N, C-alpha and C positions, 0 to 999 in steps of 0.2 A: 293648256292651262292645268295646273298642277292640282291633283286630288288632294283632299283635306284628310289628315291622318286621323285614325279611327282612335278615340279615347278609351282607354281601360284604366278602372280605378281598382287597385289591388286592396283589399281589407284584411287586417289581422288584429286580434284582441290585444295583443301586447307588441313592444316594441323592443322587448329583448332578445339579444341575438340567440336565436335558436334553429331547428331544423327548418321551421315552417318560414322564419324570417329569412335565412338565406335563400331558400327556395325562391321566396318572392324577389328577393335583391338580384339573385342570377337572372331570372326571368326579365325582370324591368331594366336592367342594364344591356341585356342582349337584344331585347325589342326596342329599345329608345328611339332608336332610327326610324323603325317603322311605323310605331305608335306613339299617341300622345299618352304618356304613363303619369298616373299619380298613385302614391301608395300612401296609406290612411291606416292608422292604428288607434287604438283606446288610449287613456290617458294614464292609466295605473302602470305600476311597474317601477323596478328601481333602476332600468337603464334604457335609454332611447336610442340605443345603437343603431337599430335598423334606419331610423329617421336620419340619424348622422351621417350614417354612410350613404344614404339614397342621396341627402343634399348635397354632399362631397361630390357625387357623380352625376350632378345637376338635375336628378330626377325632383318633381315637385312631390310634396308632403302635406298631411293634414292629419291635425288629431282632435278626434272624438272626444270631448270631454266625457260624455256620459256613457260610453263603450267602455264596461269595466268586466272584468273574467268572473267575478261572482255573480249569482243570480241576485237580482234585486228588481223586483216588477216596476218598481217607480223607474229607476234608471234605464232599465230596459226598454221601458215606452218611450221616454225621452230620448235614448240613443237611437230607436226607429224614426223619432221625429227629427233627430239631429241629422242624420244619414239622409233620409228623403229630402229633407230642404238641401241638402248640398247636393244630391244627384238633380233635382231640378234646376239649380242654378249652373251645372256644369254640363250637363248633357252627355252623359258618357253612353257610349255603345255597348261596352262591356264592363261587368263588374265581377272580379275574380275574388271568391270568398275563402278564407283560409282559417281554420279552426272552427270549435265547435260553435261557440259564442257568436263569432263574427258572421259564420254561415247562417244561424237562424235569424239573426238580428238584420243582416245585410238582404238576405232572400225575402224578407217581408218588406224592407224598405225599398229594395229593386222591384218587386210587384207591385207596390203602390206606385212607384214612379214611371212603371211600365218600361223598365229597361230593356232593351231588345234582347240582350243574352246575358244569362247569370251562370257562371260556372263557379263549383264548389269543389276544392280539394280538401279531402279529409287527411288530417296528418295525425290522426289519432283519433281514438273514440273515448271520450271522457265518462261515458256509463260503463266502460270496460274497467274503470280504476277501481281502487279500493275504497269504497265509499259506502255509506250506510245506503240499505236497500231503497228507502224513499227517493233519496238524492238520484241513486243511479236510474231508477224508474223515470224520473222527473225529465232528466237528461235525455233518456231514450225516448220519450214522449216528445219532447220540443224538436229532437233531432227528427223524428218521423214527420210531426206538423210542418217543419221547413222543408222536408223533402217536397211536400205537396206543392208549395210555394216556388220551390225550384222547378219543377216541370211545367213547360209552357213551350209555346211554338218559339223556336229560335229562327230569326232571318232577317236579314238587313234589307231583302227586296221582296214584296211580296210574292212574285212569281216563283222565287225559291225557297219559300217557308217549309220546313218539315215538321211533324210532330215527333217530340221525342219524348 
């Protein structure tokens, strides 16, 4: 009997082609034979190149309407709900978060849904950008709070669980 492929959801805030999007696309296209892959992005931005390229490569895509680059508590809470609902409907084994905003929102949604493995790849630190002090401080605080959400037991079988 054939084993069922593990499901991976890659999340990035924007679909515009850049370093993080190329990284996700390269991972997804190279792992598509081994894993059931879905790529998700937020809805804002001028280009949807990541989604277009992914669809051309027969990789499933989804757009989260409430996931936006700018901090907006209302949209951020709605994005957590939207992603949590999607995770519950699709039962992913792994969520791989890319970009600061997707990292925070996705980590919270993944923990709410009890996703077995949450991976975060930092492609840059927004709190290192030239921003007003208050904004930098808020971004740093959110990153630290999300880090707490990302720390959990990672396992697929109870006997192999490790605390990380």
